[in-house]
C-alpha positions in Angstrom: -17.9 -10.5 20.2 -19.3 -14.0 20.2 -19.5 -15.4 23.7 -18.9 -18.8 22.2 -15.4 -18.1 21.1 -12.6 -19.6 23.2 -10.8 -16.3 23.6 -14.0 -14.6 24.7 -14.5 -17.3 27.4 -11.0 -16.6 28.6 -11.8 -12.9 28.8 -14.9 -13.7 30.9 -12.8 -15.9 33.2 -10.4 -13.1 33.6 -13.1 -10.5 34.3 -14.8 -12.7 36.9 -11.4 -13.6 38.4 -12.1 -17.3 37.8 -8.7 -17.5 36.2 -5.8 -15.0 36.1 -5.1 -15.1 32.4 -3.2 -11.8 32.6 -0.6 -13.0 35.2 1.8 -13.4 32.3 2.0 -11.2 29.2 4.3 -9.0 27.0 5.0 -6.8 30.0 8.7 -6.5 29.4 9.7 -3.1 28.2 11.7 -2.6 25.0 13.8 0.1 26.6 14.5 0.7 30.3 17.8 2.5 29.8 17.6 6.3 29.3 14.4 6.6 31.3 13.7 9.0 34.1 13.2 6.2 36.5 16.8 5.0 36.0 18.2 8.5 36.3 20.0 9.2 39.6 22.0 12.1 38.3 22.2 15.5 40.0 21.0 17.4 36.9 18.3 15.1 35.4 20.4 14.0 32.4 18.5 10.7 31.9 19.9 9.9 28.5 23.5 10.3 29.5 23.2 8.8 33.0 22.1 5.4 31.8 23.0 5.0 28.1 22.5 2.0 25.9 26.2 1.0 26.2 25.7 0.5 30.0 22.6 -1.6 29.6 24.2 -5.0 29.0 26.5 -4.5 32.1 24.4 -2.5 34.6 21.4 -3.6 36.6 18.2 -1.6 36.3 16.3 -0.5 39.4 12.7 0.0 38.2 12.2 -2.5 35.4 13.8 -4.7 32.7 13.9 -4.8 28.9 14.4 -7.3 26.1 13.4 -8.3 22.6 10.0 -9.9 22.1 9.9 -10.5 25.8 7.4 -11.5 28.5 7.3 -11.3 32.3 4.9 -11.9 35.1 2.6 -9.0 36.1 5.3 -7.5 38.4 8.3 -8.2 36.2 9.9 -10.5 38.7 10.7 -13.3 36.2 11.6 -12.2 32.7 12.1 -14.0 29.4 13.3 -12.6 26.0 15.3 -13.5 22.9 19.0 -12.6 22.4 21.0 -13.1 19.2 24.4 -12.9 17.7 25.3 -13.0 14.0 29.0 -13.6 14.5 29.9 -10.1 13.4 28.3 -7.6 15.8 30.5 -6.1 18.5 27.9 -6.9 21.1 25.2 -9.4 21.8 21.8 -8.3 20.5 19.9 -8.4 23.8 17.8 -5.2 23.4 16.8 -2.9 20.6 19.1 0.0 19.8 18.2 3.5 18.9 19.4 7.1 19.2 18.8 9.1 22.4 16.9 12.4 22.4 20.3 14.2 22.2 21.8 12.1 19.4 19.1 12.1 16.8 18.6 15.0 14.4 14.9 14.7 15.3 15.3 13.5 18.8 15.0 9.8 20.0 14.5 7.2 17.3 14.7 3.4 17.4 16.9 1.9 14.7 15.6 -1.6 14.4 13.1 -3.5 12.3 10.4 -5.2 14.4 6.7 -5.8 13.9 3.8 -6.8 16.2 1.9 -9.4 14.2 -0.7 -10.8 16.6 -1.9 -10.7 20.2 -5.1 -11.5 22.0 -6.6 -9.7 25.0 -5.6 -12.6 27.4 -2.2 -13.0 25.6 -3.2 -16.6 24.9 -1.5 -16.2 21.5 1.3 -13.7 20.7 3.5 -13.2 17.7 6.3 -10.8 17.0 8.8 -10.5 14.1 12.3 -9.1 14.5 14.5 -8.7 11.4 18.2 -9.3 12.3 20.9 -8.5 9.8 23.7 -11.0 9.0 26.0 -8.0 8.5 27.6 -6.1 11.4 25.2 -3.7 13.0 26.3 -0.1 12.4 26.1 1.3 15.9 28.7 4.1 15.3 27.6 4.9 11.8 24.0 5.5 12.9 25.1 7.8 15.6 27.7 9.8 13.6 25.5 10.1 10.4 22.5 11.4 12.3 24.7 13.8 14.2 26.0 15.2 10.9 22.5 15.8 9.7 20.6 19.0 10.8 16.9 19.3 11.5 16.2 20.0 7.8 17.4 16.6 6.8 15.7 13.2 7.0 16.6 10.8 9.8 19.2 8.2 8.8 17.4 4.9 9.3 18.5 1.3 9.5 17.3 0.5 6.0 19.4 3.4 4.7 22.6 1.8 5.9 22.6 -1.1 3.4 23.1 -3.9 5.9 19.9 -5.6 4.7 20.9 -5.4 1.0 20.8 -8.7 -0.8 18.3 -10.0 1.8 21.2 -10.7 4.2 19.1 -11.1 7.2 17.2 -13.5 9.4 13.4 -13.2 10.1 13.1 -14.1 13.8 9.5 -14.8 14.8 8.8 -15.3 18.5 5.4 -16.9 19.4 3.8 -17.6 22.7 0.7 -19.8 23.3 -0.8 -20.4 26.7 -1.8 -24.0 27.5 -3.1 -22.5 30.8 -2.8 -19.2 32.7 0.6 -20.3 34.1 1.8 -22.6 31.3 3.4 -20.8 28.3 4.6 -22.5 25.2 7.4 -20.6 23.4 8.4 -21.1 19.8 11.2 -19.2 18.1 11.3 -19.6 14.3 14.4 -18.3 12.4 14.4 -18.1 8.6 17.4 -17.2 6.6 16.2 -14.8 3.9 19.5 -14.9 2.1 20.5 -17.5 -0.5 23.8 -18.2 1.3 24.2 -20.0 4.6 24.9 -17.8 7.7 25.8 -18.5 11.3 23.5 -17.5 14.2 23.7 -17.9 17.9 20.3 -17.9 19.6 20.0 -17.3 23.3 16.5 -17.6 24.7 17.2 -15.8 28.0 15.5 -16.2 31.4 16.4 -13.9 34.2 15.2 -12.5 37.6 14.7 -8.8 38.2 17.3 -7.7 40.7 15.9 -6.4 44.0 18.6 -7.7 46.2 21.2 -5.0 45.2 18.8 -2.3 46.4 16.9 -3.7 49.3 16.7 -6.8 51.5 15.1 -9.9 49.9 15.4 -13.2 51.6 15.9 -15.8 50.3 17.5 -14.5 47.1 15.7 -15.9 44.0 17.5 -18.5 42.0 17.5 -20.3 38.7 18.8 -23.9 39.1 19.6 -26.6 36.6 17.6 -29.8 37.1 18.4 -33.3 35.9 15.7 -35.4 37.6 14.1 -36.4 34.3 14.8 -36.9 30.7 13.7 -33.4 30.0 16.1 -30.5 29.9 14.9 -27.8 32.3 15.8 -25.3 35.0 13.7 -24.5 38.1 13.0 -20.9 39.2 12.4 -20.2 42.9 11.1 -16.8 43.8 9.4 -15.9 47.1 7.2 -13.2 45.4 6.0 -15.3 42.5 6.4 -18.9 43.5 8.2 -21.7 41.7 8.3 -22.3 37.9 10.1 -24.5 35.4 11.6 -23.5 32.1 11.9 -26.5 29.7 14.0 -26.3 26.6 15.2 -28.5 23.8 18.8 -29.8 24.0 21.2 -27.0 23.7 24.9 -26.6 22.8 25.7 -24.9 26.0 23.9 -23.9 29.2 25.0 -20.5 30.4 24.5 -19.2 34.0 25.4 -15.8 35.6 24.0 -13.2 38.0 21.8 -10.3 37.0 24.2 -7.9 38.8 26.3 -4.8 37.7 29.8 -5.2 36.4 31.2 -2.4 38.5 34.8 -3.0 37.4 33.9 -2.6 33.7 31.8 0.5 34.1 33.2 2.3 37.1 36.6 0.8 37.8 35.4 -0.6 41.1 36.5 -4.1 41.8 33.7 -6.7 41.5 32.9 -8.9 44.4 32.7 -11.9 42.0 33.0 -12.3 38.2 29.5 -13.7 37.3 27.9 -10.5 36.2 25.1 -9.4 33.9 27.3 -9.1 30.8 28.9 -12.5 31.1 26.9 -14.0 28.2 28.0 -11.2 26.0 31.7 -11.9 26.8 31.3 -15.6 26.4 29.5 -15.6 23.0 31.4 -12.7 21.3 34.8 -14.0 22.5 33.9 -17.7 22.1 35.0 -18.5 25.6 32.4 -20.4 27.6 34.6 -21.5 30.5 33.2 -19.2 33.0 29.6 -18.9 31.7 29.3 -22.7 31.9 31.0 -23.1 35.2 27.9 -22.8 37.5 24.6 -24.6 37.4 22.6 -21.9 39.0 22.3 -18.1 39.0 19.7 -15.3 38.4 20.3 -15.2 34.6 20.2 -18.3 32.4 20.2 -19.2 28.7 20.4 -22.4 26.7 22.7 -21.5 23.8 21.9 -22.7 20.2 24.7 -22.2 17.7 23.4 -22.8 14.1 24.6 -22.4 10.6 21.4 -21.8 8.8 21.3 -22.5 5.0 20.0 -20.1 2.5 16.2 -20.1 2.7 16.2 -22.6 5.5 14.4 -22.4 8.8 15.3 -23.4 12.4 12.8 -23.8 15.2 13.6 -23.7 18.9 10.9 -24.6 21.5 10.7 -23.8 25.2 8.0 -24.0 27.8 7.6 -21.9 31.0 5.1 -23.4 33.5 4.1 -23.6 37.1 3.8 -27.3 37.3 6.1 -30.2 36.2 5.5 -31.5 32.7 6.8 -35.0 31.9 6.8 -34.6 28.1 6.9 -30.8 27.4 7.4 -31.1 23.7 5.1 -34.0 22.7 2.4 -33.7 20.1 0.3 -31.6 22.5 2.8 -28.7 22.0 2.0 -28.3 18.4 -1.7 -29.0 18.9 -2.0 -26.2 21.5 -0.2 -23.8 19.3 -2.5 -24.5 16.4 -5.5 -24.2 18.6 -4.5 -20.8 20.0 -3.7 -19.5 16.6 -7.1 -20.6 15.3 -8.8 -19.2 18.3 -7.1 -15.9 17.7 -8.3 -15.9 14.1 -11.9 -16.6 15.2 -11.8 -13.9 17.8 -10.7 -11.2 15.3 -13.0 -12.5 12.5 -15.9 -11.4 14.6 -14.4 -7.9 14.8 -13.3 -7.7 11.2 -16.4 -9.1 9.6 -17.7 -7.0 6.6 -14.4 -5.3 5.9 -11.7 -6.0 3.3 -8.9 -8.5 3.8 -6.4 -5.6 3.8 -8.4 -3.5 6.3 -8.7 -6.6 8.5 -4.9 -7.0 8.5 -4.4 -3.3 9.3 -6.9 -3.6 12.2 -5.4 -6.8 13.5 -1.8 -5.4 13.5 -3.0 -2.1 15.1 -4.6 -4.0 18.0 -1.6 -6.3 18.2 0.7 -3.3 18.6 -1.5 -1.9 21.4 -1.5 -5.3 23.2 2.3 -5.8 22.8 2.9 -2.3 24.2 1.4 -3.3 27.6 4.3 -2.8 30.0 5.0 -3.3 33.7 5.6 0.3 34.9 7.1 0.9 38.4 7.9 4.3 39.7 7.8 5.2 43.4 8.8 8.8 43.4 9.6 9.1 47.1 11.9 6.1 47.0 13.4 7.3 43.8 14.2 10.7 45.3 15.6 9.5 48.5 17.4 6.4 47.2 17.6 2.8 48.5 19.1 1.5 51.7 21.8 -0.6 50.0 22.8 2.1 47.5 24.6 5.4 47.9 22.4 8.4 48.6 21.4 10.3 45.4 22.6 13.9 45.1 20.7 16.3 47.4 19.8 18.5 44.4 17.3 15.8 43.3 15.1 16.6 46.3 14.3 20.0 44.6 14.5 18.7 41.0 12.4 16.8 38.6 9.1 15.5 40.0 10.1 16.3 43.6 6.6 17.6 44.3 5.1 14.2 43.4 6.6 12.3 46.2 3.2 10.6 46.9 3.0 9.0 43.4 3.5 5.2 43.4 3.0 3.4 40.1 3.2 -0.4 40.2 1.0 -1.6 37.3 0.6 -3.0 33.8 0.0 0.0 31.6 -0.5 0.8 27.9 2.6 2.5 26.6 2.5 5.1 23.7 5.5 3.2 22.2 7.4 0.7 24.3 10.7 1.9 22.9 10.4 5.6 22.2 7.9 6.4 25.0 8.2 3.5 27.5 6.2 5.5 30.0 2.6 6.5 30.2 1.3 9.9 29.1 -2.0 10.8 30.6 -3.8 11.9 27.4 -2.3 9.2 25.2 -3.7 6.6 27.6 -7.2 7.9 27.2 -7.0 7.3 23.4 -5.4 3.9 23.9 -8.3 2.9 26.1 -10.9 3.9 23.5 -9.3 1.6 21.0 -8.7 -1.2 23.6 -12.4 -1.1 24.4 -13.1 -2.7 21.0 -11.6 -6.0 22.2 -11.6 -5.8 26.0 -13.7 -3.1 27.6 -12.9 -4.4 31.1 -9.2 -3.8 30.8 -9.8 -0.4 29.1 -12.0 0.7 32.0 -9.5 -0.4 34.7 -6.7 1.3 32.8 -8.5 4.6 32.7 -9.5 4.3 36.3 -5.8 4.0 37.3 -5.3 7.7 36.8 -8.0 8.5 39.3 -6.4 6.3 42.1 -5.0 8.1 45.1 -1.5 6.9 44.4 -1.7 8.4 40.9 -3.8 11.6 41.2 -2.3 14.3 43.3 -4.2 15.4 46.5 -5.2 18.6 44.7 -6.8 16.7 41.8 -4.1 17.0 39.2 -3.5 13.9 37.0 0.2 13.1 36.4 1.3 13.8 32.9 4.4 11.7 32.1 7.6 10.8 33.9 9.8 13.6 32.3 7.6 16.1 34.0 4.6 14.8 36.0 3.4 18.3 36.5 3.0 19.1 32.8 -0.5 19.7 31.8 -2.0 17.2 29.4 -5.4 17.8 27.8 -8.2 16.6 30.1 -9.6 13.9 27.8 -10.2 11.3 30.5 -13.9 12.2 30.7 -14.2 12.0 26.9 -12.6 8.5 26.9 -14.8 7.4 29.8 -18.1 8.2 28.0 -16.8 6.8 24.7 -15.9 3.5 26.4 -19.2 3.4 28.2 -21.1 3.9 25.0 -19.0 1.4 23.0 -19.8 -1.3 25.5 -23.4 -0.3 25.8 -23.9 -0.4 22.0 -22.1 -3.8 21.8 -23.8 -5.5 24.8 -27.0 -3.5 25.3 -25.9 -2.5 28.8 -23.4 0.2 29.9 -21.3 0.0 33.1 -22.9 2.6 35.4 -20.6 1.8 38.3 -17.6 2.6 36.1 -19.1 5.9 35.1 -19.8 6.8 38.7 -16.2 6.0 39.8 -14.8 8.0 36.9 -17.2 10.9 37.5 -16.4 11.2 41.2 -12.7 11.5 40.8 -12.9 13.6 37.6 -14.9 16.1 39.5 -11.8 16.7 41.6 -9.7 17.1 38.5 -12.2 19.5 37.0 -12.0 21.7 40.1 -8.2 21.6 39.9 -8.4 22.9 36.3 -10.9 25.7 37.1 -8.9 26.9 40.1 -5.4 26.7 38.6 -5.6 27.5 34.9 -7.9 30.5 34.7 -5.5 33.2 35.7 -7.9 36.2 35.1 -11.0 34.3 36.3 -12.8 34.9 33.1 -13.4 31.3 32.0 -10.7 31.6 29.2 -8.0 29.1 30.1 -4.2 29.0 29.9 -2.4 25.8 30.7 0.9 25.5 29.0 1.6 23.3 26.0 -1.4 21.1 26.5 -0.1 18.2 24.5 0.5 20.2 21.3 4.2 20.5 22.0 5.5 23.0 19.5 2.3 24.3 17.9 3.0 27.9 18.8 5.6 30.6 18.1 7.2 29.9 21.6 7.3 27.0 24.0 4.1 27.5 26.0 5.2 25.2 28.8 8.2 27.5 29.7 6.4 30.7 30.5 5.1 33.5 28.4 7.3 36.2 26.8 7.1 39.6 28.4 5.8 38.2 31.7 2.4 38.1 30.2 -0.6 35.7 30.3 -1.5 33.6 27.3 -5.2 32.9 27.0 -5.4 29.8 24.9 -8.1 28.7 22.5 -7.1 25.1 22.9 -7.0 25.4 26.7 -10.6 26.8 26.7 -11.7 24.3 24.1 -10.3 21.4 26.1 -12.1 22.7 29.2 -15.4 23.1 27.3 -15.1 19.5 26.0 -14.3 18.3 29.6 -17.4 20.2 30.8 -19.6 18.7 28.1 -18.3 15.2 28.8 -19.0 15.6 32.5 -22.5 16.8 31.6 -23.0 13.8 29.3 -21.8 11.4 32.1 -24.1 13.2 34.6 -27.1 12.7 32.2 -26.3 9.0 31.8 -26.1 8.6 35.5 -29.2 10.6 36.1 -31.2 8.2 33.9 -30.3 5.6 36.6 -30.1 7.8 39.7 -32.0 11.2 39.8 -29.6 12.7 42.3 -27.1 13.2 39.4 -29.5 15.8 37.8 -28.1 18.4 40.1 -24.6 17.7 38.8 -25.8 17.9 35.2 -27.1 21.4 35.9 -23.8 22.3 37.5 -21.8 21.3 34.3 -24.4 22.9 32.1 -23.8 26.1 33.9 -20.0 25.8 33.5 -20.4 25.2 29.8 -22.6 28.3 29.4 -20.1 30.7 31.0 -17.0 29.2 29.3 -18.6 29.3 25.9 -19.7 32.9 26.5 -16.3 34.0 27.5 -14.5 32.6 24.5 -17.0 34.0 22.0 -17.8 37.5 23.3 -16.3 40.4 21.4 -15.8 44.0 22.4 -13.9 47.1 21.1 -11.0 46.5 23.5 -10.3 43.1 21.9 -11.2 41.3 25.1 -12.5 38.4 23.0 -10.2 36.2 21.0 -12.4 35.6 17.9 -11.1 37.6 14.9 -14.1 38.3 12.7 -12.1 39.5 9.8 -10.0 36.3 9.7 -12.9 34.1 10.8 -10.7 32.3 13.3 -9.9 32.0 17.0 -6.4 33.1 18.0 -4.5 32.8 21.3 -4.3 36.1 23.0 -1.3 37.5 24.9 -2.1 39.9 27.8 1.0 41.9 28.8 1.6 43.4 32.2 0.4 46.8 31.0 -3.0 45.2 30.2 -2.5 45.5 26.4 -3.7 42.7 24.3 -1.8 41.0 21.5 -3.4 38.3 19.3 -1.0 35.5 18.1 -2.4 35.1 14.6 -1.5 31.5 14.0 -4.1 29.4 12.1 -3.5 26.1 13.9 -5.3 23.1 15.2 -5.3 24.9 18.6 -7.7 27.5 17.3 -9.7 24.9 15.3 -10.2 22.8 18.5 -13.1 25.0 19.4 -15.1 22.9 16.8 -14.5 19.7 18.8 -16.4 20.9 21.8 -20.0 20.0 20.9 -22.7 17.9 22.5 -26.2 17.1 21.3 -28.7 16.2 24.0 -31.6 14.3 22.4 -35.1 15.3 23.3 -35.8 11.8 24.7 -33.1 12.3 27.3 -34.5 15.7 28.3 -38.0 14.3 28.6 -36.8 11.7 31.0 -35.0 14.3 33.2 -37.6 17.0 33.9 -35.6 18.7 36.7 -32.6 19.2 34.3 -34.9 20.3 31.5 -36.5 22.8 33.8 -33.1 24.3 34.5 -32.4 24.6 30.8 -35.7 26.3 30.2 -35.1 28.7 33.0 -31.8 29.6 31.5 -33.3 30.2 28.1 -36.1 32.3 29.6 -34.3 34.4 32.2 -30.5 34.2 31.7 -29.8 34.1 28.0 -30.5 37.7 27.4 -27.9 38.8 30.0 -25.0 37.2 28.0 -23.1 39.0 25.3 -22.8 35.8 23.4 -26.0 33.7 22.9 -24.8 30.3 24.0 -28.0 28.6 23.1 -29.3 30.3 19.9 -32.4 28.2 19.3 -34.1 25.8 21.7 -37.8 24.9 22.0 -39.2 22.5 24.5 -39.7 19.1 23.0 -36.7 19.5 20.6 -33.0 18.4 20.7 -30.6 20.7 22.5 -27.2 21.5 20.9 -24.4 22.7 23.1 -21.6 24.0 20.9 -18.6 26.1 21.9 -18.9 27.7 18.5 -22.1 29.3 17.3 -23.4 28.3 13.9 -22.2 31.3 11.9 -18.6 30.9 13.3 -18.8 27.1 12.9 -19.6 27.5 9.2 -16.5 29.7 8.7 -14.2 27.4 10.7 -15.5 24.3 8.8 -14.8 26.1 5.5 -11.2 26.4 6.6 -11.0 22.9 8.0 -12.2 21.4 4.7 -10.0 23.6 2.5 -7.2 21.6 0.9 -5.1 24.8 0.7 -5.4 25.1 4.5 -6.1 22.2 6.9 -7.5 19.4 4.7 -4.7 17.1 3.6 -5.2 14.1 1.3 -4.5 12.1 4.5 -6.6 13.9 7.1 -6.6 17.2 8.9 -3.3 19.0 9.2 -2.2 20.5 12.5 -1.2 23.8 11.0 -2.8 25.6 8.0 -0.8 25.4 4.8 -1.1 29.1 4.4 1.8 29.3 6.8 4.1 28.1 4.0 4.7 31.8 4.2 6.0 32.2 7.7 4.1 34.0 10.4 6.3 36.3 12.5 5.7 38.4 15.6 7.8 40.5 17.9 7.2 40.3 21.7 9.1 42.3 24.2 11.8 43.1 21.5 12.3 39.4 20.7 11.3 38.0 17.2 9.2 34.8 17.1 7.9 32.9 14.1 6.3 29.7 12.8 5.9 28.1 9.4 4.1 25.1 7.9 6.3 22.0 8.4 4.5 18.9 7.0 7.1 16.5 8.1 9.9 16.3 10.8 10.2 19.4 12.9 13.0 21.8 12.1 13.0 23.3 15.5 14.3 22.0 18.8 11.4 23.5 20.6 10.1 20.8 23.0 12.7 18.3 21.9 12.0 18.2 18.2 10.5 14.8 17.9 6.9 15.8 18.3 5.8 18.3 15.6 2.4 19.9 15.5 3.4 22.4 12.8 1.7 20.7 9.8 1.6 16.9 10.0 -1.5 14.8 10.5 -2.1 13.4 14.0 -4.7 10.6 14.5 -6.1 11.6 18.0 -7.2 15.1 17.0 -8.5 13.9 13.7 -10.5 11.4 15.6 -11.9 14.1 17.9 -12.9 16.2 14.8 -14.6 13.2 13.2 -16.4 12.5 16.5 -17.5 16.2 16.7 -18.9 16.2 13.1 -21.0 13.2 14.0 -22.3 15.0 17.0 -23.3 18.1 14.9 -25.0 15.7 12.5 -27.1 14.2 15.3 -28.6 17.7 15.7 -28.7 19.1 12.2 -29.1 15.9 10.2 -29.1 16.0 6.4 -30.3 19.6 6.3 -26.8 21.0 7.0 -24.3 20.5 4.2 -20.9 21.8 3.3 -18.6 21.7 0.3 -16.2 18.8 0.6 -13.5 19.9 -0.2 -14.1 23.6 0.1 -14.6 25.1 -3.3 -15.5 21.8 -5.0 -19.3 22.4 -5.1 -19.6 18.8 -3.9 -22.1 19.1 -1.0 -22.1 16.5 1.8 -23.8 16.4 5.2 -21.6 16.3 8.2 -21.9 12.5 8.7 -20.8 11.9 5.1 -17.9 14.3 5.7 -16.8 12.4 8.8 -16.8 9.2 6.8 -14.7 10.8 4.0 -12.2 12.1 6.5 -12.0 8.6 8.1 -11.3 7.1 4.7 -8.4 9.5 4.1 -6.8 8.4 7.3 -7.4 4.7 6.7 -5.8 5.0 3.2 -2.5 5.9 4.8 -2.2 2.2 5.7 -4.1 0.6 2.8 -2.5 -0.9 -0.3 -3.0 1.2 -3.4 -3.5 -0.1 -6.9 0.2 -0.7 -7.1 0.3 -2.6 -3.9 2.1 0.2 -2.0 1.2 1.6 1.4 1.5 5.4 1.8 2.8 5.0 5.3 5.9 3.2 4.0 6.6 5.6 1.1 10.2 6.5 2.3 11.2 2.8 1.8 8.8 1.8 -0.9 11.3 -0.6 -2.5 11.8 -2.6 0.6 8.1 -2.8 1.4 7.3 -4.1 -2.1 9.4 -7.2 -1.1 7.6 -10.4 -0.5 8.8 -10.6 3.1 7.9 -6.9 3.9 4.7 -6.2 1.9 2.3 -7.2 4.6 4.2 -5.6 7.5 2.8 -2.3 8.9 4.3 0.3 11.1 2.0 2.7 13.1 3.9 6.0 13.3 3.3 8.8 15.7 2.1 11.2 13.0 2.1 11.6 9.2 3.3 13.9 6.5 0.8 16.7 5.9 1.2 16.4 2.2 2.2 12.9 1.2 1.1 10.9 4.3 4.3 9.0 5.0 5.0 7.9 8.6 7.0 10.2 10.9 8.2 10.1 14.5 7.9 7.1 16.8 7.4 4.1 14.5 5.4 1.9 16.9 3.1 4.5 18.3 0.1 2.1 18.2 -0.9 4.1 21.4 -3.1 6.5 19.6 -2.5 5.7 16.0 -4.3 2.4 16.7 -7.4 4.6 16.5 -7.3 3.5 12.8 -9.0 0.3 14.1 -11.9 2.4 15.4 -12.1 4.3 12.1 -12.3 1.0 10.2 -15.1 -0.2 12.5 -17.0 3.0 12.1 -16.8 3.1 8.3 -18.0 -0.5 7.8 -20.2 -0.6 4.7 -20.0 3.1 4.1 
């Protein structure tokens, strides 16, 4: 990045704490209802306890939500856009979607919205929401999806016909910062129809409600002001300070309180009638007598009622700022907007240099989605379990229920969400991938985000890292060390200097996490690990997170591969630190030793099938050990078995020469220890040469790579599949008199195992593809151009491993690129719509992709880890 760019200067000011450019940002969630945090039920039924239908009338405890919204860093003051087309049964204040129990493939947002632009300091932000002029089909979406089984496609908003004839508005919300606490807001509404249509626009300001749950004095307030020619309200809040919201002259000024309508929801008489849903009642019923009665409250909106002609555009401007502004909408308003837009272009031009215009657009929207998915996340488990002083006590059963063992966890931070609607909560391994992409534009934030999970109020005292709010104790793959070294090297390559202090801080805490893994998840103490589902939700024949059939132990290839990768990453970090501080050489030796014995355990073979490598099939299979000590291989050719390839690390000879103590330990092992192992962990090593540490020996790696690059197995036209295509013929096995099976499913899951939304039974997932690409480059560092493979298998087209990594990257990137017809594979289900002039440049970043045709599947805004396409574009420049 050019240090001369205005955005880069703001980033530096933020990093040095010269100015708090991140005090305000897109931190408002897209969904707070239906989350674990808001669930105070006895049985943990989060979706049912706080449904969408309650959200407009019921106060949230742990956050807020809205459309294209912003808030301060602790979500005290919130702003978002609300709309009404004159036909909908309710005000459109938040995005609608199906719950996990309503959708035929679990939760699914049913709206059209796109993240178009955002900068690391949120100096310029742009979001597009497409709002139909026809009545929104709430009931139709629920009923039609309930009628469909898991073999059918999801019924999407574009399938309902409400956008036909272009009967919709494009609602673009933009923010530009004049200063760190001076936000210019512009809402641009364009009627895409040829006929005029009415629209009520409610730019809404409100204060998060603490006072219903705990004491807060004085109570915050929004107050109408009339001391100048400007139209504005003042905001007083003891936590945040005072602000003003300026707005252009409106048709009505609406005030109410952000408080629950108990009478409407629970039949309990209200203490007053100014409740959270008052604006809904006023607008939909065209009765403003009560909403316009007061001139203060904790929720406010200037109401603009417009009849917008066909093809016409309406612009509404507001300004939220700390200090008084005499002329908030003078010529400076437009000047600042143009400047921030231009500065955003310049910032990204540096990143997108030397790539195509289309790839630059893909990269920019991927990063915009990652930035827009920043969210204020608040979850204090002890308070959540015990309840608040001013509220009734939660059911006693909660004290023994979900997350009850995590009562020391306290989250109160801005975090990168996997998807701010479908997954508006962090997932530990998702975040690691988010940070690797975020490091392209703001390494400082990426490092701080990753470090959060090592803080005492996140990490459990025993060293476990919390997984995600639905089950903090679930075991996510340990990819934090991988992300830490990736971020370190990205910054080092970009600036010439890596952040050693960051590495030290990560290393110290991850050593605790490593110890937790070793002590907890190696049931037979043989360095072959178990661990549950490990992120690959329904990859197996049974749900690995809910125990093993027959009361057995499942020794998992992926568990062992993840631990080997963890070990190698810790070794790599140790070596980087040892180059600066020789005392870390001892730790390098420790992790080298761990690697040796884990690798040996996975690969060794004996007549009693103690090993889990099948020489005939040339594949690693999970192994079930039953109570009578019999062994049963689970012969599924999946990404879980293939993960063994991803655990590889090449130590260059230059590093070894600079660390003689560590090199001496390696040489000692080669001379005295190697012969005592059944599996030769280090097959070839001579002093003065590079050292390759691979979980898989060369002969097995060759066989696995042959399968990985076989288009009849793992290689899809769009990347690496998560399950081999040979399982189009189902694999079945009987365990303890119960039949289990798995078959290749390239698209949406047909099983309810682990919820049904996440499917690892065939589709392409970006994070694991990225790990494989990373691993191939690591092998290439050692073998160079001398080691070549057919790509694809059977084609006689020989490429080295670096060339293969580039070709795999290109397959993944092509999911988003326009083809010769101007179509994008990702949008193939709604190709007609995305050929339209007002859709063609809009890109959704799905959770995963069809294993055969590449269309998008799952969460539609999962720029969490699918934003890795931005890294792939960077890494394939000019290749």
